[in-house]
C-alpha positions as CSV (number, residue, x, y, z in Angstrom):
1,M,-3.9,17.1,0.9
2,E,-6.9,15.2,-0.3
3,R,-8.1,14.3,3.2
4,Q,-9.4,17.7,4.1
5,G,-13.1,16.8,3.9
6,A,-12.8,13.0,4.2
7,L,-13.5,11.0,7.3
8,I,-10.3,9.6,8.8
9,T,-9.5,7.1,11.5
10,I,-6.7,7.8,13.9
11,S,-5.2,5.8,16.6
12,Q,-5.1,6.7,20.3
13,Q,-1.3,7.3,20.0
14,E,-1.8,9.7,17.1
15,L,-4.5,11.6,19.1
16,Q,-2.3,11.8,22.2
17,R,0.6,13.0,20.1
18,Y,-1.5,15.7,18.5
19,R,-2.8,16.9,21.9
20,V,0.8,17.3,23.2
21,L,1.9,18.9,20.0
22,E,-1.0,21.4,20.2
23,L,0.5,22.6,23.4
24,V,3.8,23.0,21.7
25,L,2.2,25.0,18.9
26,K,0.5,27.2,21.4
27,G,3.7,27.9,23.2
28,D,2.7,26.3,26.5
29,V,5.2,23.4,26.3
30,M,8.8,23.4,25.0
31,L,9.5,20.9,22.2
32,G,12.2,19.1,24.2
33,E,9.7,18.5,27.0
34,A,7.2,17.2,24.5
35,A,9.8,14.9,23.0
36,K,10.4,13.4,26.4
37,A,6.6,13.1,27.1
38,L,6.1,11.4,23.7
39,E,9.2,9.2,24.2
40,V,10.7,10.2,20.8
41,S,13.9,12.0,19.9
42,Y,14.0,15.8,19.7
43,R,14.5,15.5,15.9
44,H,11.5,13.3,15.5
45,A,9.4,15.7,17.7
46,K,10.4,18.4,15.2
47,R,9.0,16.2,12.4
48,L,5.8,15.5,14.3
49,R,5.4,19.2,15.1
50,A,5.6,20.0,11.4
51,R,2.9,17.4,10.7
52,A,0.7,18.7,13.5
53,K,0.7,22.2,11.9
54,G,-1.5,20.6,9.2
55,G,-4.1,19.6,11.8
56,L,-5.3,16.3,13.3
57,H,-5.8,14.6,9.9
58,A,-2.1,15.2,9.1
59,M,-1.1,13.0,12.0
60,A,-2.5,9.9,10.2
61,H,0.0,8.0,8.1
62,G,0.0,9.0,4.5
63,N,-0.6,5.4,3.2
64,R,-3.6,4.7,5.5
65,G,-6.5,3.3,3.5
66,R,-4.4,2.5,0.4
67,E,-3.8,-0.9,-1.1
68,P,-0.2,-2.0,-1.1
69,S,1.4,-1.7,-4.5
70,N,2.9,-5.3,-4.2
71,K,-0.3,-6.9,-3.0
72,T,-0.9,-10.4,-4.5
73,D,-4.2,-10.5,-6.4
74,I,-7.1,-12.6,-5.1
75,S,-7.1,-15.0,-8.0
76,T,-3.4,-15.9,-7.5
77,K,-4.0,-16.4,-3.8
78,A,-7.0,-18.7,-4.5
79,L,-4.9,-20.7,-7.0
80,V,-2.1,-21.1,-4.5
81,L,-4.5,-22.2,-1.8
82,T,-6.2,-24.7,-4.1
83,L,-2.9,-26.2,-5.2
84,S,-1.7,-26.5,-1.6
85,Q,-4.8,-28.3,-0.5
86,E,-5.2,-30.6,-3.5
87,K,-2.3,-31.3,-5.7
88,Y,0.5,-30.6,-3.2
89,S,-1.3,-31.5,0.1
90,S,1.5,-33.8,1.2
91,F,4.2,-31.1,0.7
92,N,5.6,-29.0,3.6
93,D,5.7,-25.2,3.1
94,A,9.3,-25.1,1.8
95,H,8.9,-27.9,-0.6
96,F,5.6,-26.5,-1.8
97,T,7.2,-23.1,-2.5
98,E,10.0,-24.7,-4.4
99,Q,7.5,-26.7,-6.6
100,L,5.5,-23.5,-7.4
101,A,8.7,-21.8,-8.4
102,L,9.8,-24.7,-10.6
103,E,6.5,-25.4,-12.3
104,G,4.9,-22.0,-12.2
105,G,7.6,-20.1,-14.1
106,D,6.7,-16.4,-14.1
107,T,3.4,-17.0,-12.3
108,F,5.1,-18.0,-9.0
109,K,8.4,-16.6,-8.1
110,P,9.9,-16.7,-4.6
111,G,9.5,-13.3,-3.0
112,D,6.5,-12.2,-5.1
113,G,4.1,-12.7,-2.2
114,A,2.4,-15.7,-3.7
115,C,5.0,-18.0,-2.4
116,D,7.2,-16.0,-0.1
117,K,8.7,-18.6,2.2
118,E,12.3,-19.4,1.5
119,G,13.6,-23.0,1.6
120,G,16.9,-23.4,3.4
121,G,20.0,-25.0,2.1
122,D,21.7,-25.2,-1.3
123,S,19.3,-24.4,-4.1
124,S,20.7,-27.1,-6.4
125,E,20.1,-29.7,-3.6
126,A,16.6,-28.3,-3.1
127,E,15.9,-28.5,-6.9
128,A,17.1,-32.1,-7.0
129,Q,14.8,-33.0,-4.0
130,A,11.9,-31.3,-5.7
131,E,12.4,-33.2,-9.0
132,E,12.7,-36.5,-7.1
133,A,9.5,-35.8,-5.2
134,S,7.6,-34.8,-8.3
135,S,8.7,-38.0,-10.2
136,Q,7.5,-40.1,-7.2
137,A,4.1,-38.3,-7.1
């Protein structure tokens, strides 16, 4: 694992789990007792014990410190914020999301993080309302 020499941050819960699991690894406490103390299932305690064998750094989640793979880039966020404050300032969230999806094409798709709120109701009805509002604006 790459974290061997790196500085890591762990939560209090991870530290507490490691301390209990250290006792299990030493043989001072049975795994079933540790599972009850940690308020996890026996099976999950077995998983935690396997991770604890790797040391304290192994108790930290594997994705800690990494950027999400589906993170929306800063320029897109800035564009959406600017549009919502200027061009579409009178729109509510649902209507704004629909407009972005209609006008943005591939740039803004519902569910991509840039405009992730879903409007309720029938999509054809929502599209008709969006077209009507854009023709009035």
